[in-house]
C-alpha positions as CSV (number, residue, x, y, z in Angstrom):
1,M,22.4,37.8,31.2
2,L,25.8,35.9,30.6
3,D,27.5,33.2,32.9
4,V,31.5,34.3,31.8
5,S,32.7,37.1,30.6
6,I,36.1,36.3,29.1
7,V,38.9,39.2,29.2
8,V,42.3,38.7,26.7
9,P,44.7,41.6,26.6
10,V,46.0,41.6,22.9
11,F,49.5,42.6,21.8
12,N,50.5,41.0,17.9
13,E,49.2,37.9,18.5
14,D,47.7,37.6,15.5
15,E,48.8,34.2,14.9
16,S,47.3,33.3,18.5
17,I,43.9,34.4,18.4
18,P,41.7,32.2,16.4
19,H,43.0,29.7,17.6
20,L,42.5,30.5,20.9
21,E,38.9,32.0,20.1
22,K,38.2,28.2,18.6
23,W,39.3,26.8,21.4
24,I,37.3,29.1,24.2
25,R,34.6,28.4,21.5
26,E,34.7,24.8,21.5
27,V,34.9,24.9,25.8
28,M,32.4,26.9,26.3
29,E,29.6,25.6,24.0
30,K,30.2,22.1,24.9
31,H,29.6,23.2,28.8
32,K,26.8,25.1,27.6
33,F,27.9,28.4,28.6
34,R,26.7,31.8,27.9
35,Y,29.5,33.6,27.4
36,E,31.2,36.9,25.6
37,L,35.0,37.0,24.7
38,I,36.3,40.6,24.7
39,L,39.7,41.3,23.4
40,V,41.4,44.1,24.2
41,D,44.1,45.2,21.0
42,D,46.7,46.9,23.3
43,G,48.1,49.1,20.1
44,S,49.3,46.2,18.4
45,D,51.5,46.9,15.3
46,D,50.5,43.4,13.5
47,G,47.5,42.4,11.8
48,S,45.6,41.2,15.0
49,W,43.2,44.1,14.9
50,N,42.1,43.1,11.7
51,V,42.0,39.0,12.8
52,I,39.7,40.5,15.7
53,E,37.4,42.4,13.4
54,A,37.3,39.2,11.4
55,L,36.3,37.2,14.0
56,A,33.5,39.9,14.9
57,E,31.9,39.7,11.9
58,I,31.5,36.2,12.6
59,D,30.2,35.7,15.6
60,T,28.5,38.7,17.5
61,R,29.5,36.7,21.1
62,I,33.2,38.1,20.0
63,K,33.8,41.9,20.6
64,G,36.9,44.0,20.3
65,I,38.7,47.2,21.9
66,K,41.7,49.3,20.5
67,F,43.8,51.3,21.5
68,R,45.5,54.3,20.1
69,R,49.0,53.3,21.1
70,N,50.3,50.9,23.8
71,Y,48.8,51.3,27.6
72,G,49.9,48.2,28.9
73,K,48.3,45.0,30.3
74,S,47.2,46.6,33.3
75,A,45.1,49.1,30.6
76,A,43.9,46.6,28.8
77,L,42.0,44.4,31.5
78,N,41.1,47.7,33.4
79,T,38.9,48.2,30.0
80,G,37.8,44.6,29.6
81,F,36.3,44.9,33.5
82,N,34.6,48.1,32.4
83,A,33.1,46.0,29.6
84,A,32.3,42.4,30.6
85,E,28.9,41.7,31.5
86,G,29.0,38.1,32.7
87,D,28.3,36.6,36.5
88,V,31.8,35.8,36.3
89,V,35.1,37.3,34.7
90,V,38.2,35.5,33.5
91,T,40.7,36.5,32.2
92,M,44.1,34.5,29.9
93,D,46.7,35.7,27.8
94,A,46.1,35.8,24.8
95,D,49.2,33.4,23.5
96,L,48.0,30.1,24.3
97,Q,49.9,29.2,27.7
98,D,46.3,29.7,29.1
99,S,43.9,27.0,28.7
100,P,40.5,27.5,28.2
101,E,39.6,24.1,29.8
102,E,40.3,25.6,32.6
103,V,37.5,27.8,32.9
104,P,34.3,25.2,33.6
105,E,36.3,24.5,37.3
106,L,37.2,28.5,37.4
107,H,33.1,28.8,36.7
108,R,32.3,26.8,39.6
109,M,34.9,28.5,42.4
110,I,33.2,31.2,42.3
111,M,29.3,30.2,42.1
112,E,29.6,27.3,43.8
113,D,32.0,27.6,46.2
114,G,31.9,31.3,47.0
115,F,35.6,32.6,46.4
116,D,35.7,36.1,45.3
117,L,38.8,35.4,43.7
118,V,40.6,32.5,42.1
119,S,44.2,32.8,40.8
120,G,45.8,30.2,38.3
121,W,48.9,28.6,40.2
122,K,51.5,27.2,37.2
123,K,53.2,24.8,39.3
124,E,55.2,23.3,36.4
125,R,55.7,26.1,33.6
126,H,57.6,26.2,30.5
127,D,59.8,29.3,30.6
128,P,63.4,30.5,31.2
129,L,65.4,30.4,34.2
130,S,65.3,33.9,33.6
131,K,62.1,34.2,34.0
132,T,61.2,31.3,36.9
133,I,63.3,32.6,39.3
134,P,62.4,35.8,39.6
135,S,58.9,34.6,39.6
136,K,59.6,32.5,42.6
137,F,61.4,35.0,44.3
138,F,59.1,38.1,44.0
139,N,55.9,35.6,44.8
140,R,57.3,34.9,47.9
141,I,58.0,38.4,49.0
142,T,53.9,39.0,48.5
143,R,53.2,36.1,50.3
144,W,54.9,38.1,53.2
145,V,54.1,41.5,52.7
146,S,50.0,41.0,51.4
147,G,49.5,37.8,53.4
148,I,48.0,36.5,50.5
149,H,48.9,32.8,50.2
150,L,49.0,32.3,46.9
151,N,52.3,30.5,44.9
152,D,51.4,32.3,41.4
153,F,50.5,35.9,42.1
154,N,51.2,36.8,38.0
155,C,49.3,34.4,36.3
156,G,47.3,35.5,33.9
157,L,44.5,33.0,33.9
158,K,42.3,34.0,36.6
159,A,38.5,34.0,38.1
160,Y,36.8,36.7,39.5
161,K,32.5,37.8,40.3
162,L,31.7,40.3,38.9
163,A,31.2,42.6,41.6
164,V,35.3,42.3,42.1
165,V,36.0,43.2,38.9
166,K,33.4,46.9,39.1
167,S,34.9,47.6,42.2
168,I,39.0,47.3,41.2
169,E,40.8,49.8,39.8
170,V,43.8,48.8,37.7
171,Y,46.6,51.0,36.7
172,G,50.3,51.7,35.9
173,E,51.7,47.4,36.0
174,M,49.6,46.4,38.8
175,H,48.2,43.4,36.7
176,R,50.6,41.6,39.2
177,Y,48.8,42.5,41.9
178,V,45.2,42.2,41.0
179,P,44.4,39.6,44.0
180,V,46.3,42.5,46.5
181,I,44.3,45.3,45.4
182,A,41.2,42.7,45.2
183,K,42.2,42.2,49.2
184,W,42.5,46.2,50.0
185,S,39.4,46.4,48.2
186,G,37.2,44.2,50.9
187,F,37.4,40.9,48.5
188,K,39.0,38.6,50.8
189,N,38.2,35.2,50.2
190,I,40.8,34.3,47.5
191,G,41.5,31.3,46.1
192,E,43.9,29.0,44.0
193,K,43.4,26.2,41.5
194,V,46.6,24.1,39.6
195,V,46.1,25.3,36.0
196,Q,48.0,23.9,32.7
197,H,50.9,26.0,31.8
198,Q,51.0,25.3,28.0
199,E,54.6,25.9,25.9
200,R,54.6,29.5,23.5
201,K,53.4,28.3,19.7
202,F,53.8,31.6,18.1
203,G,56.0,34.1,18.9
204,E,58.1,35.5,21.5
205,G,57.4,36.6,25.6
206,K,56.7,39.9,25.9
207,F,58.0,40.1,29.8
208,N,61.4,38.1,30.5
209,G,64.7,38.8,32.6
210,W,65.7,40.1,36.2
211,Y,64.7,43.9,35.1
212,R,60.4,42.5,35.2
213,G,61.3,41.6,38.6
214,V,63.1,45.0,39.8
215,K,59.6,46.6,38.5
216,G,57.5,43.7,40.2
217,L,59.0,45.4,43.9
218,L,58.3,48.6,42.5
219,D,54.9,47.9,41.9
220,L,54.7,45.8,45.3
221,A,55.5,49.0,47.2
222,S,53.1,51.6,45.4
223,I,50.1,49.0,45.5
224,L,50.7,48.7,49.5
225,F,51.1,52.3,49.9
226,V,48.2,53.3,47.6
227,G,45.9,50.2,49.3
228,K,46.7,51.8,53.1
229,F,47.1,55.4,52.4
230,G,45.8,56.0,49.5
231,K,43.1,57.8,50.6
232,R,44.5,59.1,53.6
233,P,48.5,59.8,52.8
234,M,48.2,62.6,55.3
235,H,48.5,59.3,57.7
236,F,51.6,58.1,56.5
237,F,53.4,61.8,55.6
238,G,52.2,63.7,59.0
239,P,53.3,61.3,61.8
240,L,57.1,61.1,59.7
241,G,56.8,64.1,59.1
242,G,56.2,65.1,62.7
243,I,58.7,62.8,64.5
244,M,61.2,64.7,62.3
245,F,59.9,68.0,63.5
246,L,60.7,66.7,66.6
247,I,63.6,65.2,66.7
248,G,65.1,69.1,65.6
249,F,63.2,70.5,67.7
250,F,64.4,68.9,70.7
251,S,67.8,69.1,69.1
252,S,67.8,72.9,68.7
253,T,66.4,73.7,72.6
254,Y,69.4,70.8,74.0
255,I,72.0,73.2,72.1
256,G,70.0,76.3,73.5
257,F,70.5,75.0,76.5
258,I,73.8,74.0,76.9
259,K,75.2,77.4,75.0
260,L,72.9,79.4,78.4
261,Y,74.1,76.9,80.8
262,R,78.0,77.8,79.6
263,L,77.2,81.7,79.7
264,S,75.6,81.4,83.2
265,Q,79.0,79.9,84.0
266,G,81.1,82.2,82.5
267,T,82.9,79.9,80.1
268,N,82.9,80.1,76.3
269,P,80.0,78.5,74.5
270,G,81.6,78.5,71.4
271,L,79.8,79.2,68.2
272,V,76.1,77.1,67.4
273,I,77.5,76.0,64.1
274,E,80.3,74.2,65.8
275,N,78.2,72.3,67.2
276,P,76.9,69.2,65.2
277,F,73.8,68.9,66.8
278,F,73.1,72.4,65.0
279,F,73.3,70.9,61.4
280,I,70.8,68.0,62.6
281,A,68.1,70.2,64.4
282,L,68.0,72.0,60.9
283,T,68.1,69.1,59.2
284,C,65.3,67.1,61.1
285,M,63.2,70.6,61.4
286,V,63.0,71.1,57.5
287,L,62.4,67.6,56.3
288,G,59.1,67.6,59.0
289,T,58.6,70.2,57.0
290,L,58.8,69.0,53.5
291,L,56.6,65.8,54.9
292,F,54.2,67.6,55.8
293,L,53.8,70.2,52.9
294,G,53.8,66.6,50.9
295,G,51.0,65.0,52.5
296,F,48.5,68.0,52.5
297,L,49.6,67.8,48.5
298,A,49.0,64.4,48.1
299,E,45.8,64.5,50.2
300,L,45.1,67.2,47.4
301,I,46.0,65.3,44.6
302,A,43.7,62.2,45.9
303,R,40.9,64.5,46.2
304,T,41.2,65.6,42.6
305,S,42.4,63.2,40.3
306,T,40.1,61.7,38.4
307,D,41.7,61.2,35.2
308,R,44.0,58.3,35.7
309,N,42.6,55.7,33.7
310,A,41.3,57.9,30.6
311,Y,42.8,55.5,27.7
312,L,42.2,56.6,24.4
313,I,40.2,53.7,22.4
314,E,40.3,54.2,18.9
315,K,37.7,51.6,18.1
316,R,35.1,49.0,19.8
317,I,33.0,46.5,18.0
318,G,29.8,45.2,20.2
319,L,30.3,47.5,22.8
320,E,28.6,51.0,24.4
321,T,30.4,53.8,25.6
322,I,31.9,52.2,28.7
323,Q,31.7,53.7,31.5
324,S,35.0,54.8,33.4
325,N,35.4,53.8,37.3
């Protein structure tokens, strides 16, 4: 059994990979860890895969997976998780901004302190303001909404028990919220460790700007909804549809009562369509019906969807067929 599996998503990092592999190897051998390094090439169009192939020929502890196209970091992490076999699974970025020197302590926190997941916190960052300010804003919102007291949800350097990565599914762009996914899966013992943030040595950052933050908010709303109602969407759409339908029903009842009352009094009741409540009632009843239908359709989709993570993998090195979640 391996002590550590290190999963590294790679996208156009051919210059960084050899330095990262050497750094990881030195740290792992120094602490006498039995380890594997899983490099997931997320459709790079530079020489990243050639570098991975060359390294894997020299060291069998290095394993590679290559996507046919760019699927995103979440896809790379999920596929790496499926392949991992170590007692502790560590993720880090390939750009040399995450230090492998942190791995031994992360391993100890999982194995000895009993954490299910330990997330890195880059307390001192070497990023532009266009990246740090949105990050702080959305970390604050995520803490408030999720109830998980972490300072840096999006830090790529994290450690997990093997059971955690085998129990969760990371898709879309949900890699930012893996701690939230883990919590919804029942792994609530989540810790945090201050880690070093290295300056980027090669290339440019892949995710900068406020657009990244906007997507982060949408992803958070999605993961919270899926986490709570993913297995029972009718529990969300049903009550909402029921409330809307009842508003429309009672509004239409009120309109009918008023018209009958005026007729009984011998006064002109006027046309129903002249009453603004008629349109409110009609709209609410239609919306309520649509929400009910949406809930039934969501239930059907939730119960029949089996290929959300069906990624097209072109090549593998040192790995058998990977079982999907």
